[in-house]
N, C-alpha and C positions, 0 to 999 in steps of 0.2 A: 304839264306835259305827261303823257302816259308813260308808265314804267316799261322798260324792255320786257317783252313777252317771254313765255317759256320757250325753250328750245325743243324743236322736233327735228331729229336727224341733223342736228347742228344748225338749224335755221330758226330765226326769230319768228314765231308763229302765234296767231291769235284767231279767235272766232269773232265775227262782227254781226250785229243786227243792222237794220236799215238806217237808223238815226245818224250814226257817224258818217255814213256816205253822204247823206243829205246835208249835214253840217259842212263837210269838206267842199261840197259844190259851191257853197257861199263864199269861200275864201279863194282869192286869186292863187292859182297853182296849189290848191289845197291838197291834191292827191300826192304831191311831192313829199309832204309831211308823212303821209301813210307809207310811202315807199322808203323813206329814211328810217322809219321805226320798225318795219316788218319785212320779212322775206316772203311770208305766206300769210294770206288772210283767207280763212275758210268761211264760207257762208252756205246756208242751206238754200235750195231752189226757191223757197218761200220768201226769202229776203230779196233775191234777185227780182222776183215777180212784183215786189213793192217799189222797185226803182223804175224810172221811166226814161227812155223806152227800154223795157226789159230785154228785148231781143238784141239790142245793140249797145247796151249800157257799158259793158266792160270794154268792148272794142273802141267805142267813141271816146273813152277816157283813158285809153292805153293801160288798162288794168288786167289784161288777159294773162300776163306773166306773173301777176301778183295774187289775184283772187282765184281761189279754188272752190268750185261748187261741189258740195258733198251732201248726199242725202242721208237722212237719219230717221229712224223710227221714233215717233213721238211716244214717250211713256205715258201711261195713265197717271195723271197727277192733277189733283184738284187745284193746286196753286197755279200751275201752268195754264189751266183752263181760263184763268182770269185775264190772260194776255192775248194780244193779237197773234196771228199765225207766225209772222216773222219772228217775234220775240220768243214764242214757244219753241220753235224749231232751232233758233240760234242758241238758246239755253241748252236744249237737248244735245246739240252738236258739241258745245263747249264741255258738257258733262262727259260725253262719249270720248272726246279727244283729250280730255283733261288739260284744257287750255284756258287762258284768261279770255274774258268776254268784253268786247267793246259794245256798250249799250248806254243810251242816254236817258231813257224814260225811267222815272223814279220807281214805279211799281215793279218794272222788269228788273231793275238793279237790286231792289230789295229781295225779290224772289230768288234771283240768281245767287245773291250773297247768302241767303238762307240755305242754299244747296251746296255751300262751300266753294263756290266759284269766286275767283278774283275778278273784279269788275272795274271798268273804267269807261269814262266817256272819252271822246277823241281829245278833249282838252285836259284830260287827267282828272 
């Protein structure tokens, strides 16, 4: 189970990559787990674009009051260039907001950890 996230303005907040959302889709009522752990889940637009159908993903899963889409400028970083766009921007957003990151892909976790981020998959 993921550890409680950092508090932002008194709320349990985290940044997420695409993988945890895909994993939660496979579990019956999986998004209730996300709601029980976090008050705010920040994602960059690049993560939303990797979810299908992107234009209605949050509404269809009743995540509009939980997930906050926030843009971030991608830093020049040769390590990040090894990752896909969703991972790159999710790591950059977690660094900007100084929040833990939900990410499941091993290389992304390793790179995020090397940048001092606290990382977890949805299962901890």
